[in-house]
C-alpha angles and dihedrals in degrees: 000000000000114000091227123084116272115285137185131214089255089062089065095058108116094358125121101264134180128198113212112194121027106209127109094311094039090057090048088051090054093051091048093049091048089052086058092050094253123131107199136201109252123213130174133178090229111017119203120231087225096061112130093221132042109278123191119213111240092230094045100062098300096111092049090050089054090058088074094058127096092209129025115197103212121201113235094247092066106088119236086219094065115117092230090056089052090049091055091052093048088056090055098257113142106231105202142166127228094235092055091050090050094047091054088057096044101048123208103288111083101025126095117191127195127190134165139130092264135001096040096109093050093044091050090048092050092047093049093046092051093049092049090047089052090055102259123137100242136183116204119192147084114123086001090075115270113092110221097214095044108116089216097048099041109024095158143032127279138201091229136017114204109194129188106213123199122208086253092058095045089069090056092062127096093182137010141217122272092255124042132165137206115201101186144339129219135132114292142137090022094158090064092047097057091272091286125126092201090053091051092050093047093047093049094048094045086085088073093057101046119123109269096032112122102169133022113199108210138187104251092196094061110102096205092052093046090051088060095047094121089057093053107065094160092057127138104189122212109207135198095262091053091049094048090048092064096103090154089065091070085082088067090068094223124148127228143030091268089063091052086056091048089052092047091051090049091052092045090055091053091049092050090047090057098250099157097201090061090076093065115076095199091053090048091050090054091048091049094059121112093020112168111215118226114261120262094018108115089316117165104223100178151322134239104201103313095334111110120212114207125191113210095154093144091065099105099160140051098257099061092044091054089047090050092053090046091056091065094058110189098355123119110255131194103202123204107202136168141061138138111012117235095168096251122155113263092185094102091051092048092049091050093048092049091054101041105120095208118073118271129180112201117211107193116209134200139297103027099012089110090062091052090046090051091050090053094046091052092060123098106234117215103237097237089058102046092096092055096064128065129174132207128176109220124200094208142005090256092055090046094052091049093051092042091053092050090053097042095057131146102020112346135112129260103206125189102199103141103182085214138074122263098236119135102018096044135031092235142323091290091056089051091048091050090052088051091052092049091050090051090053090051089053089052092049093050098042 
């Protein structure tokens, strides 16, 4: 949590304030401050020439300018472990985050927060959809996109606020809501968390121990979470039987056992929050209808003949890629995997792939495809399964899709589930997903 004493948005009115980071949240911070009558100094590590306000570069005097502020509103992407953040705090500047300021104003009662390495966006979306279907005025946002204190995004009041909270944002909080949830835990974003897996895990789970938190709803099938059971005394575990018993969740139209768990966690949060309708499965089934899945999460984007093309571009870690493969059971899958290298361990993915009974052809992609290939080649393949795994090194996504389609015919699956971010070769996961869609259309035109 911030080293400064708890503060609210109202405390920033009239104070010398700096905004550090001028992306989506930075712009929301500006709008909020202006609504309070405060015109801040704006600093960014890499200012854009198209910014609508003057923005100082951090390295060109911006950091020194922030020394004169009483508060600096830091964007989540700026690590709290950076030396320049520490220098601001040593000089007596309160380095704060917008979500923490908002939470101090809201109090613990009507907010539900969800974190986790993977699954948090889907769980938040399910929870918000259910609450809306049950007739509650519900805001859904946070790390998912909509900023809860942005005057443009949330102009009114709501019965419930369902907030996806990244590990970055957790460290901006002084207190938490009464009910929180953790969907999964595996190594990720290590460069932000001082390059330490233990630091990342501790930062993520610190949400469960914040003042105000009464219950932490946790995925009981997650090995890393279970390993830390003694450290989580406020836990309410959601087990496999509870997840498989969510027949009502079929109405959501989501694929895979992991999404049954996401639905079960969402329902458990509503039950713990005292939402009475959550106890009735028929009512929940009605509320679940017409759910719109998030893009690039196990989304079928088309078929060529009986070959199904599935966009899972937002899978940037090992866990969701394994879950995606699991969701296809015994079907033949051509897997497109690889992207920006964050140094995570691909051993668990390689072990899973080498032991998947149904055939899978792995198309490794730049830039870190070679690491995934090396992890696969280091595995000892049980001899009965050697014929079910194939491996191709692709020079580009387009080449990979073409080769995947050729292998997947006549009735297999072409699955883009990269287990890596899109940085470098693509602008973001959407750009990567669009490239996948274009490659599919080329396959259709040439088939």
